[in-house]
N, C-alpha and C positions, 0 to 999 in steps of 0.2 A: 172637686175641690170643696163643694158644699159639705160633704160628709166630714172632711178633715177640719174645716172651720168649726163645725158642730162639735167635734171632739175637743178642739182647743177651748172653745167657749164653755162647753160643759165641764171641762177639767178645771177652769179658773172660776167660773161663776157656779161652782158646785156648792159646797157647803161653806166655802171660805167667807163670802160676803155676809152670810147669815150668822156666822159665829165670831168673827174677829172685830166687828165694828165697835163693840163696847170696849174691848181691850185696847184698840187703837185710840179711841176717844179718851181713854184714861191717860194715855201718854200725850197725845197731840191736841186734845181739847177741840175747840171749834175750828182749828186749822187742819182738821182731819183730811179735808179734801186736798190740801197741799201735800200731806204725807202720802196720799194715794198717787198724786202726780209724780212725786219723787220716786216712789216704788215702781211706777209705770216706766219711767225712764231707764231704771236699772234693768227691768225685765225686757224692755225693748232692745237694749244693747245686747243682752244675752240671746235674744231672738235671732239677731243677725248671725251669731256664732252657730246656733243650732241649725239655722237654715242652711248655712254653708256645709256644715258637717253632714246633715241629713241628705242633702243633695249629692254629696260625694260618696257617702257610705250608707245608702238606703238599706234599712233593715228593720225587722219587727222589734229588734232589741233596743232601738233608740239610743239613749245615753249609755246603757250597758255596753252596747257595741262601740260607741264613740270612745269610751275610756280604754277599751282593749286595743282598739286601732291606734290610739294616741300613745299609750304607755307600754303596749306589748304585754307579753305573758309574764306577769310578776306579782309580787305581793301588793304593790301599789294599786294596780288596776283591780285586783281581787278585793283588797280592803275597801277601796272606794265603792265598789259595787255592793258589798255587804252594808256599808254605811248608807248607801242610797236606799236599799231595802228597808233599813231601820227608819229612814226618813219617811217612807210611805206608811210605815206602821204608826209613826207619830201623827201623820196627817189623818189616818183612819181614827185615831183616838180623838183628834180634834172634831172630826165630823160626827162621831158617835156622841161625844159630850154635848155638842150643839143639838143633836137630835133629842137627847134627854132633856135639855133645857126647854126647848120649844114644846115637846110632848107634855111636859109637866104643867105648862100653862093651861092645858085643857082639864087638868085634875084639881089644881089648887093654886092660889095666889102666893102661898108661902111653902114651896116645896122643901122637903128635908134633903140633906146630902144623900141619905140612903135612897130616897126615891129617885133623885137625879142619876145616881150611879147605877141603880137597878135598870132604869129605862135605857141608859146608854149601853150597858152590858147586854141587855136583852136585844137591842137592835143589831149588835154585832153577831150574837149567836144565831138570831133568826136569819140574817142575810148570809151567814156562813152556810147554813143549811140550804138556802136558795142556791148558792153557788155549787154546793155539793150535788144537788139534783139537776144542775144545769141552768146557767144564767141566761140562756138564749131568749127566753120569753121576756125578761126584763131588758135585755140588750136591744130587742126590737123596739121597745118603747122609749129607749134612751133619748133619741132625737126629739120625740114628742115632749118628753119631760123637760129637755133643754129649752125647747121653744116656749113651753108654758111658763117656766120660771123666769125666762128672760122677758116675756110679755108682761108678767105680773110686776117685775121690777121696773120696766119702762112705764107701765101704768102708774105705779107708786110714785116714781120720780116726776112724771109729767104732771100728775095731780098735785103732788106735794110742793112743787115749785111755786104754785099760785098762792100757797098759804104760809110760806116761810116768813119769819120775823127777821128783818134786816139787822136788827140789833144783835141777834145771836151770832151773826157772821162777822161782826165788826173786828177789823185787825187789831183794835185796841185791846181785845180780849185774848189775842193769840198768846200762847205760851212762848218760851224762848226757842231759839233755833235748835238747841240740843233736844228739846222735848219733841219737836216736829220730826227730827231725824230719828228719834227713838220710835215714834209711831210708824215711820216709813219702814224701819227694820222689822217691827213686829208684824206688819201686814204682808210681808213678802210671800208668805205661804198662800195668800190669796191669788198670787200670780203664777205660782210654780207649775200649775197644770198645763201651761202651753207646751211643755216638753213632751206631753203625750202625743202631740201631732206627729212627731218624728217616728213614733212607733208604727204609724200607718204608711211610712214612706215605701216600705217593701211591697205594698199592694198598689202603689200609684203607677199609672202608665208612664208619666213623665215627671218623676220626682224633682228633677233639676229646676223645672219651671213651676210645677204645682205646689211643692212643699213650701218654698219661700212665700208665695202668695198666701197660702193658707195660714202660715204662722203670723205674718204681719197683719193680715186682716183680722184674725181672731184677737191678737193682743191689742191692736188699736181700738177695736170695738169695745173690748172689755175695759180699757183705760177710760174711755169716754163714759161708759155706763157706770163705772165705779165713782168717777168724779161727780156725776149728776146725783147719784144715790147719796154720796157723802154730803153734798151741799143740802140735799133735801132733809137728811137726818139732823144735821147740826142746825139747819134753819128752822126746824120745827120743835126741837128739844133743847133744853139747856144742858150744860155739862153735867149738872147734878142729876137731871132726869135720865140722861144716858147712863150715868154711873149706877143709878138704882136698878136699871133694867139692862145691865150690860150683857147678860147672857142671851137676851132676846131683844136687843136694841132696835133692830130693823122693824120688828112687829110693833114695838112701842111707838116708834116714830110715825106709824100710819094712823095711830089713834086720834091725834089732834084734828086731822082733816077728813078721815074716813070713819072715825068712830070705832065701836067695838067690831063691826063687820070688817073694817080694814085690818084691825089687829088680827082677827081670826084668819083672814085671807092670806096675810103674809106668814102667819104661823103655819098654816097648811102648806103653803108653798115651800117653807123652810123644811117641813117634814118630808115632803116629796124630794126636795133637793138633797137633803142630807142622806136620805135613804138611798137615792140613786148614786150619790157620791160614794157611800160606803160600799154599795154593791160593785160599782165599777172599779174602785180602788182595791177592794179585796181581790177581785178578779185579776187586775193588773199587777198588784204586788205579789200575788201568788204565782203569776206567770214569771215575774222577775226572779222570785225565789227558785222556781222550776228551772229557768234558764241558767242561772248561775250554779245551781246544783248539777244540771246536765253538763255544763261546760267545765266542771271540775273545781268550783270555788266553794262548794258546800257538799256535805255528805250526799251521795247519790240517792239515799233513801228518801230525801225530801222531794225527789222528782217522781216517786212512785205514787200510784193511786191507792189510797188507804181505805176509802169508803165512798160508794157511789162514784161521783166524778171528782171527789175531793182528794187532792194530792197532800202529801205530808207537809208541803210548803204552805198550803192554804190553812191547814189546821194549826200549824206553828204560828203563822202570821196572826190568826184570830186570837190565839192564846196570849201572844205578846201585846196585842192591842189592849186586851182587858187589863193586863198588868200595868201598862202605862196609864190608863184611865183611873185605875184605883190609886195610883201613887201621886198623880198631879191634878191640879184644877185646870180650868179652861185657859187662863192666861199663861200658866206655866207650859202647857202643851203647845200653845200658839207660838211662844217664844222659842221653844226647842225646835218646832217644825220649821219656822222661818230660818233659824240659824243653820239647821241641817242642810236645807236646800240652798242657802247662800254659799255654803262651803262646797256643795256638790257642783253648783253652777260655776263656781270659781275653778274647781278642778277640771271641769270640762273645757273652760276657756283656756286654762294653762296648758292642757293637753292639745288644744287646737293649735297653739303656737308651735307645737312640734310637727304638725302636719300641714302647715300653711302652703307649702309648695303644691300639695295635692288638692287642697280646697280652693286655692286662689283667692282667699279672703284678704281683706285689708288689715294689715297687722295693727295699725293704729286703733281701729275699732275694736279688735279682739283684746288688745291691751286695755283699752278703756273699760270694756266689759269686765275683764278680770279685776281691775283696780276697784271699780265701783262695787263689785260683789264683796271684795275683801274689806273695803271701807265700811259698807253697810253691816257686814258681819261684826267688825270691831265695835261699831256703835251699838249694835244690838247686844253684843257681849257685855258691854258696860251696863246697859239698862237691865239686862237679865240678872247680872250680879247684884244690882241694887234692889231689884224687885223679887226675884226668884232664884237665890243663889243655889238652891238644891237642884233646880232645873239645869243651870249651867254646869254644875258638877256632874250631873247625870249625863249630859251631852258629851262632856270631855271623856268620861269613862266609856261611853258607848263607842266613840270614835277610836279610842285606844284599843278597846276590845275587838273592834272590827278588824284592825290590822294584826293584832296579836293572834286572833283565832285563825285568820287566813294563813299567817306564817306557820303556826303550829299544825294546822290541817295539812298544808303542803309538805311539811317535813315528815309528818306521820304517814301520809298516804303516798307521797310522790306524785300526786296528780298534777296535771297541767291544764291550762285553759285551752279548750278547743276553739281556735279562732276560725270563724266561718269565712269563706272566701267572699 
């Protein structure tokens, strides 16, 4: 179970907390911790659904497998799986953009957009090569990296709580309820990684017992960690200070009580965290691409090895990540990523309602999970329209294209999904 919990914590406390704090603070201000709590409740509800589905349909495919089991062989399941793959691409773009922002702090205090984009693109290209030559050596160190970054965050939070300025946390300074909900919607991408635990269900000896425990443990621990970190950040920095350093807000929050050494320590942790998240998500999203190509939802050529151990899916994934980074900034990518995963989790919950008799889940909880995901998506949609209308338009186009491409590909080739027993 320890390995599964590590996967869940690593997936959530990957690059998300290092990259989204400034964007969340822009919306929720010093009530950021409350936005994290709301997002945690939404994630915890979906955790119940994933735990039941994973225990009933244990598979390395995780959500890919759940969607096929719930909706059967059709354009709906195929289009949703393609959209999920795009969601991982957007996550990768967020992680790489965050890597570029933190890496730039070691070069200059006033980085140009060209420098930021170059560092971000360079990280993706480098780690694509690492995956092509085999990511096993980084995979072995993943648990160590997770332990180190969590330890640094705990140290940061424990030390920072002694130095917070109570006036920074005053409810009198909170923005309106709408702004707090906007923040909760934006940060959801920081929780989406818990779904990766279900991909390990196929290798568990007793998934019915182990998977739910691993999921709940990882999500609850991350909620607590996020809340403490959020209080530490907002307690040590004013909203204006967070806004000025929003692309590396976590490192900036360490400066008041740990000085320049603290800033550098958090920045180094962010680099390791974002690099490991890029590596793991590249590997995972390439595998998702491989599986849906193998199962008949994408051209079979994407499941072939093109160079070293790199499949066509890995190379296509990396190329699309670079495109997303070049087109959008950090906040736009964060909004798109959170919206994409809220829709995916809503689809998984809706599909779960179709197989309740098999999972034995409580229908009320599954309905609550579905409704909260849709409500948060609607709230985030309004905020994205106000702040980044191009990002919202891009997400709508991507969603429509996912289903259109799946429909066209099926008509053209006659392929069907191979549903594993």
